[in-house]
C-alpha positions in Angstrom: -39.5 55.4 29.2 -38.7 54.9 25.6 -35.9 52.6 24.7 -34.0 52.9 21.4 -32.1 50.3 19.4 -28.5 51.2 18.5 -29.6 52.2 15.0 -32.4 54.4 16.3 -30.1 56.0 18.8 -27.4 56.6 16.1 -30.0 58.1 13.8 -31.3 60.4 16.6 -27.8 61.6 17.4 -26.9 61.8 13.7 -23.8 59.7 14.1 -22.7 56.3 12.7 -23.1 53.0 14.5 -19.4 52.7 15.0 -19.3 56.2 16.7 -22.2 55.2 18.9 -20.5 51.9 19.8 -17.4 53.8 20.9 -19.5 56.1 23.1 -21.2 53.1 24.6 -17.9 51.4 25.2 -16.2 54.3 26.9 -19.3 55.1 29.0 -20.3 58.4 27.5 -23.8 56.9 27.0 -25.2 54.2 29.3 -27.2 51.3 27.8 -29.2 48.3 28.9 -27.9 44.9 27.7 -30.7 42.4 27.0 -29.0 39.2 27.9 -25.6 37.9 28.8 -22.5 38.2 26.7 -20.9 40.7 24.4 -23.2 39.9 21.5 -26.4 40.5 23.5 -28.6 43.4 22.0 -28.5 46.7 23.8 -31.1 49.4 24.3 -30.5 53.1 25.1 -33.1 55.1 27.0 -34.4 58.4 25.8 -33.2 59.9 29.1 -29.6 58.8 28.4 -29.8 60.4 24.9 -31.1 63.6 26.3 -28.5 63.7 29.0 -25.7 63.1 26.5 -27.0 65.8 24.3 -27.3 68.3 27.1 -23.8 67.5 28.3 -22.2 67.7 24.9 -23.0 71.3 24.2 -19.8 73.0 23.1 -18.6 75.9 20.9 -17.8 73.6 17.9 -21.4 72.6 17.6 -23.8 75.1 19.1 -26.8 73.3 17.7 -26.4 70.4 20.1 -28.2 72.4 22.8 -31.2 72.8 20.5 -31.2 69.1 19.7 -31.1 68.3 23.4 -34.0 70.6 24.1 -36.0 69.0 21.3 -35.6 65.5 22.7 -36.3 66.6 26.3 -39.5 68.3 25.2 -41.0 65.2 23.5 
């Protein structure tokens, strides 16, 4: 299982860090916190990114499905 930093995950999803942080805070994407406290670094699994992309397919952005398939097939 590959783990991504916040920056790597944001780059993979093609969103900014603040957007990714909002998604982590509201539970859209699950993460692993490496330590205690709110300042502890987090890691996001490749499976979580693939699941988010697969679930976020919508009519506004039909290419999300293609991106999800690309990540899943790696």
